[in-house]
TORKOL-4160 file (C-alpha; in steps of 0.2 Angstrom, whole numbers, padded with zeros to 4 digits, m for minus):
172
<pt num="1" X="0000" Y="0000" Z="0000"/>
<pt num="2" X="0007" Y="0017" Z="m0005"/>
<pt num="3" X="0009" Y="0030" Z="0008"/>
<pt num="4" X="m0003" Y="0044" Z="0007"/>
<pt num="5" X="0003" Y="0059" Z="m0003"/>
<pt num="6" X="0007" Y="0073" Z="0009"/>
<pt num="7" X="0007" Y="0091" Z="0002"/>
<pt num="8" X="0024" Y="0099" Z="0001"/>
<pt num="9" X="0026" Y="0112" Z="0015"/>
<pt num="10" X="0029" Y="0130" Z="0009"/>
<pt num="11" X="0045" Y="0139" Z="0013"/>
<pt num="12" X="0037" Y="0155" Z="0017"/>
<pt num="13" X="0029" Y="0147" Z="0033"/>
<pt num="14" X="0045" Y="0140" Z="0039"/>
<pt num="15" X="0053" Y="0157" Z="0041"/>
<pt num="16" X="0070" Y="0160" Z="0047"/>
<pt num="17" X="0066" Y="0154" Z="0065"/>
<pt num="18" X="0083" Y="0145" Z="0070"/>
<pt num="19" X="0074" Y="0132" Z="0081"/>
<pt num="20" X="0063" Y="0127" Z="0067"/>
<pt num="21" X="0077" Y="0127" Z="0055"/>
<pt num="22" X="0087" Y="0116" Z="0067"/>
<pt num="23" X="0072" Y="0104" Z="0069"/>
<pt num="24" X="0070" Y="0103" Z="0050"/>
<pt num="25" X="0089" Y="0099" Z="0048"/>
<pt num="26" X="0086" Y="0086" Z="0061"/>
<pt num="27" X="0072" Y="0078" Z="0051"/>
<pt num="28" X="0082" Y="0079" Z="0035"/>
<pt num="29" X="0097" Y="0070" Z="0044"/>
<pt num="30" X="0085" Y="0057" Z="0051"/>
<pt num="31" X="0078" Y="0054" Z="0034"/>
<pt num="32" X="0095" Y="0051" Z="0027"/>
<pt num="33" X="0099" Y="0039" Z="0040"/>
<pt num="34" X="0082" Y="0030" Z="0038"/>
<pt num="35" X="0085" Y="0028" Z="0019"/>
<pt num="36" X="0102" Y="0021" Z="0023"/>
<pt num="37" X="0094" Y="0009" Z="0035"/>
<pt num="38" X="0081" Y="0003" Z="0023"/>
<pt num="39" X="0094" Y="m0002" Z="0011"/>
<pt num="40" X="0101" Y="m0014" Z="0024"/>
<pt num="41" X="0083" Y="m0019" Z="0028"/>
<pt num="42" X="0078" Y="m0023" Z="0010"/>
<pt num="43" X="0094" Y="m0033" Z="0007"/>
<pt num="44" X="0090" Y="m0045" Z="0022"/>
<pt num="45" X="0072" Y="m0048" Z="0018"/>
<pt num="46" X="0065" Y="m0062" Z="0007"/>
<pt num="47" X="0057" Y="m0057" Z="m0009"/>
<pt num="48" X="0039" Y="m0056" Z="m0002"/>
<pt num="49" X="0027" Y="m0044" Z="0005"/>
<pt num="50" X="0040" Y="m0038" Z="0018"/>
<pt num="51" X="0052" Y="m0033" Z="0005"/>
<pt num="52" X="0038" Y="m0024" Z="m0004"/>
<pt num="53" X="0034" Y="m0015" Z="0012"/>
<pt num="54" X="0052" Y="m0010" Z="0014"/>
<pt num="55" X="0052" Y="m0003" Z="m0004"/>
<pt num="56" X="0036" Y="0007" Z="0000"/>
<pt num="57" X="0044" Y="0013" Z="0016"/>
<pt num="58" X="0060" Y="0018" Z="0007"/>
<pt num="59" X="0050" Y="0028" Z="m0006"/>
<pt num="60" X="0040" Y="0037" Z="0008"/>
<pt num="61" X="0057" Y="0042" Z="0017"/>
<pt num="62" X="0064" Y="0047" Z="0000"/>
<pt num="63" X="0049" Y="0058" Z="m0003"/>
<pt num="64" X="0050" Y="0066" Z="0014"/>
<pt num="65" X="0069" Y="0069" Z="0012"/>
<pt num="66" X="0066" Y="0078" Z="m0004"/>
<pt num="67" X="0052" Y="0088" Z="0004"/>
<pt num="68" X="0063" Y="0094" Z="0018"/>
<pt num="69" X="0077" Y="0098" Z="0006"/>
<pt num="70" X="0066" Y="0109" Z="m0004"/>
<pt num="71" X="0059" Y="0117" Z="0012"/>
<pt num="72" X="0076" Y="0121" Z="0019"/>
<pt num="73" X="0082" Y="0127" Z="0002"/>
<pt num="74" X="0067" Y="0139" Z="0000"/>
<pt num="75" X="0070" Y="0146" Z="0018"/>
<pt num="76" X="0088" Y="0150" Z="0013"/>
<pt num="77" X="0096" Y="0136" Z="0022"/>
<pt num="78" X="0108" Y="0123" Z="0015"/>
<pt num="79" X="0101" Y="0106" Z="0017"/>
<pt num="80" X="0112" Y="0094" Z="0026"/>
<pt num="81" X="0120" Y="0081" Z="0015"/>
<pt num="82" X="0119" Y="0062" Z="0019"/>
<pt num="83" X="0134" Y="0054" Z="0027"/>
<pt num="84" X="0144" Y="0041" Z="0018"/>
<pt num="85" X="0137" Y="0028" Z="0030"/>
<pt num="86" X="0128" Y="0026" Z="0047"/>
<pt num="87" X="0132" Y="0015" Z="0062"/>
<pt num="88" X="0118" Y="0003" Z="0064"/>
<pt num="89" X="0111" Y="0000" Z="0082"/>
<pt num="90" X="0114" Y="m0019" Z="0080"/>
<pt num="91" X="0120" Y="m0032" Z="0068"/>
<pt num="92" X="0108" Y="m0036" Z="0054"/>
<pt num="93" X="0112" Y="m0053" Z="0048"/>
<pt num="94" X="0095" Y="m0060" Z="0044"/>
<pt num="95" X="0076" Y="m0056" Z="0041"/>
<pt num="96" X="0072" Y="m0055" Z="0059"/>
<pt num="97" X="0085" Y="m0043" Z="0063"/>
<pt num="98" X="0080" Y="m0033" Z="0047"/>
<pt num="99" X="0062" Y="m0032" Z="0053"/>
<pt num="100" X="0069" Y="m0026" Z="0070"/>
<pt num="101" X="0079" Y="m0013" Z="0062"/>
<pt num="102" X="0064" Y="m0006" Z="0052"/>
<pt num="103" X="0054" Y="m0005" Z="0068"/>
<pt num="104" X="0069" Y="0004" Z="0076"/>
<pt num="105" X="0071" Y="0016" Z="0062"/>
<pt num="106" X="0053" Y="0021" Z="0062"/>
<pt num="107" X="0052" Y="0022" Z="0081"/>
<pt num="108" X="0067" Y="0034" Z="0081"/>
<pt num="109" X="0059" Y="0045" Z="0067"/>
<pt num="110" X="0043" Y="0047" Z="0078"/>
<pt num="111" X="0054" Y="0056" Z="0091"/>
<pt num="112" X="0062" Y="0067" Z="0078"/>
<pt num="113" X="0045" Y="0071" Z="0071"/>
<pt num="114" X="0038" Y="0075" Z="0088"/>
<pt num="115" X="0052" Y="0088" Z="0090"/>
<pt num="116" X="0048" Y="0095" Z="0073"/>
<pt num="117" X="0030" Y="0097" Z="0077"/>
<pt num="118" X="0035" Y="0106" Z="0093"/>
<pt num="119" X="0047" Y="0118" Z="0083"/>
<pt num="120" X="0037" Y="0123" Z="0068"/>
<pt num="121" X="0020" Y="0131" Z="0064"/>
<pt num="122" X="0008" Y="0131" Z="0049"/>
<pt num="123" X="0010" Y="0119" Z="0034"/>
<pt num="124" X="0027" Y="0112" Z="0040"/>
<pt num="125" X="0020" Y="0107" Z="0057"/>
<pt num="126" X="0005" Y="0098" Z="0049"/>
<pt num="127" X="0017" Y="0089" Z="0037"/>
<pt num="128" X="0028" Y="0084" Z="0052"/>
<pt num="129" X="0012" Y="0078" Z="0061"/>
<pt num="130" X="0008" Y="0068" Z="0046"/>
<pt num="131" X="0025" Y="0061" Z="0046"/>
<pt num="132" X="0025" Y="0056" Z="0064"/>
<pt num="133" X="0008" Y="0047" Z="0062"/>
<pt num="134" X="0015" Y="0038" Z="0046"/>
<pt num="135" X="0031" Y="0033" Z="0055"/>
<pt num="136" X="0021" Y="0027" Z="0071"/>
<pt num="137" X="0010" Y="0016" Z="0060"/>
<pt num="138" X="0025" Y="0009" Z="0051"/>
<pt num="139" X="0034" Y="0005" Z="0067"/>
<pt num="140" X="0019" Y="m0005" Z="0073"/>
<pt num="141" X="0018" Y="m0014" Z="0057"/>
<pt num="142" X="0036" Y="m0019" Z="0059"/>
<pt num="143" X="0033" Y="m0025" Z="0076"/>
<pt num="144" X="0038" Y="m0010" Z="0088"/>
<pt num="145" X="0028" Y="m0010" Z="0104"/>
<pt num="146" X="0013" Y="0002" Z="0105"/>
<pt num="147" X="0016" Y="0018" Z="0114"/>
<pt num="148" X="0003" Y="0030" Z="0121"/>
<pt num="149" X="0011" Y="0045" Z="0113"/>
<pt num="150" X="0022" Y="0040" Z="0098"/>
<pt num="151" X="0038" Y="0051" Z="0098"/>
<pt num="152" X="0037" Y="0056" Z="0116"/>
<pt num="153" X="0047" Y="0047" Z="0130"/>
<pt num="154" X="0037" Y="0036" Z="0141"/>
<pt num="155" X="0037" Y="0046" Z="0158"/>
<pt num="156" X="0036" Y="0030" Z="0168"/>
<pt num="157" X="0052" Y="0023" Z="0161"/>
<pt num="158" X="0062" Y="0039" Z="0156"/>
<pt num="159" X="0072" Y="0049" Z="0168"/>
<pt num="160" X="0068" Y="0068" Z="0167"/>
<pt num="161" X="0085" Y="0072" Z="0160"/>
<pt num="162" X="0084" Y="0059" Z="0146"/>
<pt num="163" X="0072" Y="0069" Z="0134"/>
<pt num="164" X="0075" Y="0073" Z="0116"/>
<pt num="165" X="0077" Y="0063" Z="0100"/>
<pt num="166" X="0090" Y="0050" Z="0097"/>
<pt num="167" X="0099" Y="0053" Z="0081"/>
<pt num="168" X="0109" Y="0042" Z="0069"/>
<pt num="169" X="0127" Y="0041" Z="0070"/>
<pt num="170" X="0135" Y="0044" Z="0053"/>
<pt num="171" X="0151" Y="0035" Z="0049"/>
<pt num="172" X="0164" Y="0040" Z="0036"/>
């Protein structure tokens, strides 16, 4: 199933707000990492519905990346480039690990998009909220545990000082 088309956010509503631009760059960097990760996921899944789901997710993340690049460029910022490689959170040697990686990627993106929703207004905020929802649904589809508020730390298990989104670690 193809992801729903999201309208491209307009640059004029992003404005030069440094917090919004930082959050947009964070979303762009997270999408770069997710695209890399889905390359690994797709390589480890059998040629079946799961691989088709990975291709669909990859296409959705590429579209989001392109949208954030256009928005940042339109706001006068230089979009961050993808790293040559990214450190994976664990070894991915089989289909089960690939499925866990996909769930991990989507879950981490919910935190990035929660930050972006908080930092932006207007159409970019609505687009970020759509992205958060889509990532939360994909995370569940890949087997991530349900959360009451996707993208936000669980207050029962997270110490107060451990807030904020996790980011991918570029390599090379």
